[in-house]
C-alpha positions in Angstrom: -7.1 12.4 8.6 -6.8 10.5 5.6 -4.4 8.2 7.2 -6.6 7.8 10.1 -9.6 6.9 8.2 -7.5 4.2 6.5 -6.2 2.7 9.9 -9.6 2.8 11.6 -12.0 0.1 10.2 -14.4 0.0 12.8 -16.6 -2.3 10.7 -20.0 -4.1 12.1 -21.5 -6.9 10.0 -24.0 -4.9 8.3 -21.4 -2.3 7.0 -18.9 -4.8 5.8 -21.4 -6.5 3.6 -20.4 -3.7 1.1 -17.9 -6.2 -0.7 -19.6 -9.4 -0.4 -20.2 -11.9 -3.4 -22.4 -14.5 -3.6 -21.5 -18.3 -2.5 -22.5 -21.8 -3.0 -23.6 -22.0 0.5 -26.6 -23.9 0.0 -30.8 -23.4 0.8 -32.2 -21.8 4.0 -33.0 -25.4 5.8 -36.1 -23.5 7.4 -39.4 -25.5 8.0 -42.8 -23.8 8.8 -44.1 -24.3 12.1 -47.5 -23.0 13.3 -47.5 -19.1 12.8 -46.8 -16.9 15.9 -48.5 -13.4 16.2 -46.6 -11.0 13.2 -44.9 -8.9 16.0 -45.1 -10.0 19.3 -45.1 -7.5 22.2 -41.5 -8.2 23.0 -39.9 -8.2 19.8 -38.7 -4.6 20.2 -38.0 -4.8 24.2 -34.6 -4.9 25.3 -34.6 -8.1 26.9 -32.0 -10.7 28.2 -29.2 -12.0 25.8 -29.5 -15.6 26.4 -33.3 -16.5 26.4 -34.4 -14.4 23.5 -37.4 -15.9 21.4 -37.1 -17.8 18.3 -40.7 -17.0 17.6 -41.3 -20.7 16.7 -38.9 -20.7 13.7 -37.2 -23.9 13.3 -34.5 -25.2 11.0 -34.0 -28.7 9.2 -30.3 -29.4 9.6 -30.9 -31.9 6.9 -31.6 -29.3 4.3 -28.1 -27.3 5.0 -25.3 -27.8 2.8 -21.9 -29.3 3.8 -23.5 -31.8 6.0 -21.6 -34.6 4.8 -18.7 -36.8 6.9 -15.0 -35.7 7.0 -12.7 -37.6 4.5 -10.2 -37.1 7.3 -12.1 -36.9 10.4 -8.8 -36.6 12.5 -7.5 -33.8 10.7 -5.3 -31.7 12.8 -5.7 -33.5 15.9 -3.1 -35.3 18.1 -3.4 -36.4 21.7 -1.5 -33.0 22.7 -2.8 -30.5 20.4 -5.4 -29.0 17.7 -4.3 -27.2 14.6 -6.3 -23.9 13.8 -5.7 -21.3 11.3 -7.3 -18.3 10.3 -8.3 -16.3 7.2 -9.1 -12.5 7.0 -8.5 -9.7 5.3 -5.7 -7.8 7.1 -5.0 -5.6 4.3 -6.5 -4.5 1.2 -6.2 -2.1 -2.0 -7.9 0.8 -0.6 -6.3 0.7 3.0 -9.4 -0.5 4.9 -8.8 -3.6 6.8 -10.0 -6.3 9.6 -6.3 -5.7 11.0 -6.5 -6.7 14.4 -8.7 -9.7 14.3 -5.6 -11.9 14.0 -4.2 -10.3 17.2 -7.5 -10.8 19.0 -7.6 -14.4 18.2 -4.0 -15.3 19.0 -4.1 -13.7 22.6 -7.2 -15.8 23.4 -5.8 -19.0 22.0 -2.4 -18.0 24.5 -4.8 -17.6 27.2 -6.4 -20.9 26.6 -2.9 -22.6 26.3 -1.7 -20.9 29.5 -4.7 -22.4 31.5 -3.7 -25.8 30.4 -5.4 -26.4 26.8 -8.6 -27.5 26.3 -9.6 -31.0 27.3 -5.7 -31.8 27.6 -5.0 -30.5 24.0 -3.0 -27.1 23.5 -4.0 -25.1 20.4 -1.6 -25.0 17.6 -2.5 -21.7 16.0 -0.6 -21.4 12.5 -1.9 -17.7 12.3 -4.0 -15.7 10.3 -3.3 -15.7 6.6 -4.1 -12.1 4.7 -6.1 -12.4 1.5 -5.7 -8.8 0.7 -9.4 -8.7 -0.4 -8.3 -10.7 -3.4 -10.9 -13.3 -4.2 -8.1 -15.9 -5.9 -6.0 -15.1 -3.3 -8.6 -16.0 -0.7 -9.5 -19.6 -2.5 -5.8 -20.2 -2.8 -4.9 -19.7 1.2 -8.0 -21.6 2.1 -6.8 -24.7 -0.1 -3.1 -24.4 1.6 -4.9 -24.0 5.0 -6.7 -27.4 4.5 -4.1 -29.4 2.1 -0.8 -28.2 3.5 -1.6 -27.2 7.1 -4.0 -29.8 7.8 -6.0 -27.5 10.0 -8.9 -29.0 12.1 -10.9 -25.8 11.7 -10.4 -22.0 10.6 -10.8 -19.4 13.1 -10.9 -16.6 12.9 -12.4 -16.5 9.5 -13.1 -12.6 8.4 -13.2 -12.1 4.8 -15.3 -10.1 2.2 -14.8 -12.8 -0.3 -16.0 -16.2 -0.5 -13.7 -18.0 -2.5 -12.8 -20.2 0.7 -16.3 -21.8 0.9 -15.8 -24.6 -1.8 -12.6 -26.0 -0.2 -13.9 -25.7 3.4 -17.4 -27.3 2.5 -15.7 -30.2 0.4 -13.4 -30.9 3.0 -15.9 -30.5 6.0 -13.9 -28.0 7.8 -15.6 -25.8 10.3 -14.9 -22.1 10.4 -15.7 -19.5 13.2 -15.8 -15.7 12.8 -18.1 -12.8 12.2 -20.4 -12.3 9.5 -18.4 -10.4 7.1 -19.5 -12.3 4.2 -22.3 -14.6 3.1 -20.4 -18.0 3.4 -21.8 -18.1 7.2 -25.5 -18.7 6.0 -27.0 -21.8 5.2 -24.5 -24.6 6.0 -23.6 -26.5 8.7 -19.7 -25.8 9.1 -19.9 -21.9 9.3 -20.5 -20.3 12.9 -20.7 -16.7 13.1 -20.7 -15.0 16.7 -23.8 -13.2 15.6 -25.3 -15.8 13.5 -26.4 -15.5 10.0 -26.4 -11.9 9.1 -27.2 -12.2 5.3 -30.2 -14.6 5.6 -31.6 -16.1 2.1 -34.5 -14.7 0.3 -36.6 -17.8 1.3 -35.5 -17.3 5.2 -36.3 -13.5 5.1 -39.9 -14.2 4.1 -40.4 -16.4 7.0 -38.5 -14.7 9.8 -36.7 -11.5 10.5 -35.1 -9.7 13.4 -35.9 -6.6 15.6 -32.5 -4.9 14.6 -32.9 -1.2 13.8 -36.3 -1.2 15.4 -34.9 -2.0 18.9 -32.4 0.9 18.5 -35.2 3.2 17.1 -37.4 2.6 20.0 -34.7 3.6 22.4 -33.5 6.5 20.5 -37.2 8.0 20.4 -38.1 6.7 23.8 -40.8 4.3 22.7 -42.4 6.8 20.3 -43.1 5.2 16.8 -44.3 6.9 13.7 -40.9 8.6 13.0 -39.2 8.7 9.6 -36.1 6.7 8.7 -33.5 7.2 5.7 -31.2 4.0 4.9 -28.3 4.6 2.7 -25.6 1.8 1.7 -22.9 1.2 -1.2 -24.0 0.2 -4.4 -23.5 -3.7 -4.3 -25.9 -6.5 -4.3 -25.5 -7.4 -0.5 -25.6 -4.0 0.4 -29.0 -3.7 -1.2 -29.8 -6.6 0.6 -29.0 -5.3 4.1 -30.8 -1.9 3.6 -33.9 -3.8 2.6 -33.9 -6.0 5.4 -33.4 -2.8 7.8 -36.1 -1.1 6.2 -38.4 -4.1 6.9 -37.2 -4.2 10.6 -38.1 -0.4 10.8 -41.4 -0.9 9.3 -42.3 -3.7 11.4 -41.5 -1.7 14.3 -43.8 1.3 13.4 -41.6 3.7 11.6 -41.7 5.2 8.0 -38.9 4.6 5.9 -38.9 7.8 3.5 -35.4 6.8 1.6 -34.0 3.5 1.2 -31.4 3.3 -1.4 -27.7 2.4 -2.2 -26.1 4.8 -4.7 -22.8 5.2 -3.0 -20.0 3.7 -4.9 -17.8 1.2 -3.3 -14.7 3.2 -3.9 -16.4 6.0 -1.8 -17.7 9.4 -2.2 -16.3 11.9 -4.5 -19.2 14.6 -4.3 -21.7 13.9 -1.4 -23.8 16.8 -2.7 -26.5 14.8 -4.4 -27.1 12.0 -1.8 -27.4 14.4 1.3 -29.9 16.7 -0.9 -31.9 13.3 -2.0 -31.8 11.9 1.8 -32.3 15.6 3.7 -35.4 16.2 1.4 -36.9 12.7 1.6 -39.6 13.4 4.0 -41.9 15.1 1.7 -39.4 17.9 1.2 -38.0 17.7 4.7 -35.2 15.7 6.5 -36.0 12.5 8.1 -35.9 12.1 11.9 -33.1 9.6 11.7 -30.5 8.5 9.1 -28.9 5.1 9.3 -25.3 5.0 7.3 -24.6 1.7 6.1 -21.1 2.3 4.6 -17.3 1.8 5.6 -15.7 4.5 7.9 -14.2 7.0 5.3 -17.5 7.0 3.6 -19.4 7.5 7.1 -17.0 10.4 8.0 -17.4 12.3 4.7 -21.1 11.9 4.7 -21.5 12.6 8.2 -19.2 15.9 7.7 -21.8 16.7 4.8 -24.7 16.3 6.7 -23.8 18.4 9.3 -22.7 21.0 7.2 -26.1 21.0 5.6 -27.7 21.6 9.0 -29.2 18.2 9.5 -30.2 18.0 13.3 -31.8 14.4 13.2 -30.4 11.3 14.7 -27.6 9.6 13.0 -26.9 5.8 13.4 -23.6 4.4 12.1 -22.2 1.1 12.5 -18.9 1.8 11.2 -17.8 4.7 13.5 -16.7 3.0 16.3 -12.9 3.1 16.9 -10.7 4.8 19.5 -8.9 6.7 16.7 -12.1 8.4 15.4 -12.4 10.4 18.7 -10.5 13.2 17.0 -13.0 13.7 14.4 -15.3 16.4 16.1 -18.1 15.8 13.4 -18.8 12.6 14.8 -20.0 14.4 18.1 -23.5 13.2 18.9 -23.5 10.1 16.5 -25.0 6.7 17.6 -23.1 3.6 16.7 -24.8 0.3 16.3 -22.6 -2.7 17.7 -23.4 -6.4 17.7 -21.7 -6.9 21.2 -20.9 -4.9 24.3 -18.6 -2.1 23.6 -15.3 -1.6 25.2 -16.7 1.0 27.4 -18.7 -1.7 29.3 -18.1 -2.7 32.8 -19.6 -6.2 32.8 -17.0 -8.9 34.3 -16.6 -10.3 30.9 -15.6 -7.6 29.1 -13.5 -6.4 32.1 -12.0 -9.8 31.5 -11.4 -9.1 27.8 -9.8 -6.0 28.6 -7.3 -7.5 30.9 -6.4 -10.3 28.2 -5.6 -7.6 26.0 -3.5 -5.6 28.4 -1.5 -8.9 29.1 -1.0 -10.6 25.9 -1.1 -7.5 23.3 -0.9 -4.2 25.2 -0.1 -2.2 22.2 -3.4 -3.3 20.4 -6.3 -0.9 20.4 -9.8 -2.3 21.4 -11.1 -2.1 17.5 -14.3 -3.7 16.5 -12.2 -6.4 14.3 -9.8 -6.9 17.4 -12.8 -8.0 19.4 -14.3 -9.9 16.7 -11.2 -11.9 16.6 -11.2 -12.7 20.3 -14.8 -13.5 20.3 -14.4 -15.9 17.5 -11.2 -17.5 19.1 -13.5 -17.8 22.4 -16.4 -19.2 20.7 -14.0 -22.0 19.1 -12.5 -22.9 22.4 -15.9 -23.3 23.9 -17.0 -25.8 21.1 -13.9 -27.8 21.8 -15.0 -27.8 25.6 -18.4 -29.1 24.8 -17.1 -31.6 22.2 -15.0 -33.3 24.6 -11.8 -35.1 24.8 -12.6 -38.0 22.1 -12.7 -35.5 19.2 -12.9 -35.8 15.6 -14.1 -33.4 12.8 -17.7 -35.2 12.7 -18.2 -35.7 16.5 -17.5 -31.9 16.9 -19.9 -31.0 14.2 -22.3 -33.4 15.6 -22.3 -31.8 18.8 -22.7 -28.1 17.7 -25.5 -29.1 15.3 -27.2 -31.5 17.7 -30.2 -28.7 18.6 -28.3 -28.3 22.2 -25.7 -26.2 21.5 -25.5 -22.3 22.3 -22.9 -20.0 22.8 -22.9 -16.5 24.6 -20.9 -14.7 27.1 -23.0 -12.7 29.8 -23.4 -9.3 29.1 -20.9 -9.4 26.4 -21.8 -11.4 23.7 -25.2 -12.4 23.0 -26.2 -16.0 22.8 -26.3 -17.9 19.4 -28.3 -21.3 19.1 -27.4 -24.0 16.8 -28.7 -24.9 14.1 -31.1 -22.1 13.9 -28.4 -19.5 13.6 -26.8 -21.0 10.8 -29.9 -19.3 8.6 -30.7 -15.9 10.9 -28.9 -13.6 13.0 -29.5 -13.1 16.8 -32.0 -10.8 17.6 -29.7 -8.6 19.8 -27.6 -5.1 19.4 -25.9 -2.6 21.7 -25.2 1.3 21.1 -22.7 3.7 22.1 -23.1 7.3 21.7 -20.2 9.6 20.4 -20.2 12.5 22.9 -17.5 15.0 23.8 -15.0 12.8 22.2 -15.8 10.0 24.2 -18.0 6.8 23.4 -20.8 6.5 26.0 -22.8 3.1 26.4 -26.5 4.2 25.7 -28.1 0.8 25.2 -26.5 -1.8 26.7 -26.4 -5.3 24.7 -29.9 -6.7 24.7 -32.2 -8.8 22.7 -35.6 -8.6 21.2 -37.3 -11.6 19.8 -37.5 -13.0 16.2 -40.2 -11.8 14.2 -42.6 -13.7 12.2 -44.0 -11.1 9.7 
């Protein structure tokens, strides 16, 4: 099982923040319009994925970082092609990685080329560079992509380190991916498929997302007042994520009885102390639900220990989604938080995704990283289409940050709205439950509303 856990990553944005470092991505750029009600009635209701409410929260693009003109506005562009390269951690010292993101992106770009390209241009994809979770290498590879490869954009960008940021900001290089690092927040060049997952403190004071509250309402059939424990890694950004989840749960009407990040990034060697603390956190009793914001190996170990202790409550585990985890019986009856529709969805868009993988990469499992790479590339293709034939770096970013650009895929990937989602994540989520060695879609992808606490 050890080898399985090292191969199965299954990370989502909130779980991936365990290794993030801070970056110079600038301020929040938020303005303060007239206040909306603290918690609108629809905030925790499962609503449409394209027309979710921003609760009157606005963003001033002039206050976001990386807003200058490109020194080389035609970088990577020819009459017949546009050059793109990726950056991700496809390997790492502890064996956990986002391998598969490269495959997902490559096959989506290949499909675009097979369909004739975008606005008459093929995508010259130079591949995904692997930083191996090394901050120095991360920065070096970013410089290489810009200075040697002369890429127009970086897609996908899915790293835990943010060494890339200064180079991409200085050279005004747009990047597309998934919020696995803080570089997607507070600037005009980073475009995450779910928006900014690690908002600044200034933004968090003004607006929040329903997040865990939306899922708790689903799990407890609308009943509030239940108790919740949140546990994460001992890192600064993991602490921020746990704190944000606690805020979401409280706004939704749930009582957070445990809100700590005691687990070292290297993982648990002995889970006894953590399990005892969690299972007695509700006045000596176990909480009604536990949210485990760690990586897949730690999630499995903690789940096994909780089950062995006799815990019968709800378990929500963002990391526990990967076809290879179906062999681990202790994960039965756990709930997995997702930021887009799962592979089990039968929507037309997910059917198309699965057909693309079957055609272009038949050996690739439909893991979270693989799907994230695919959707990151799809977003870039969509952005190119909207930017038109007369393409420069500056015209491209002007189109995306104009206030009218949105990107989403019906019943597969919830809409992001720009520049709003440069500073806050979209209020959308999905959930599957692991039952009898199968994932079952128990909450279709849906959105609540942004919340003005």
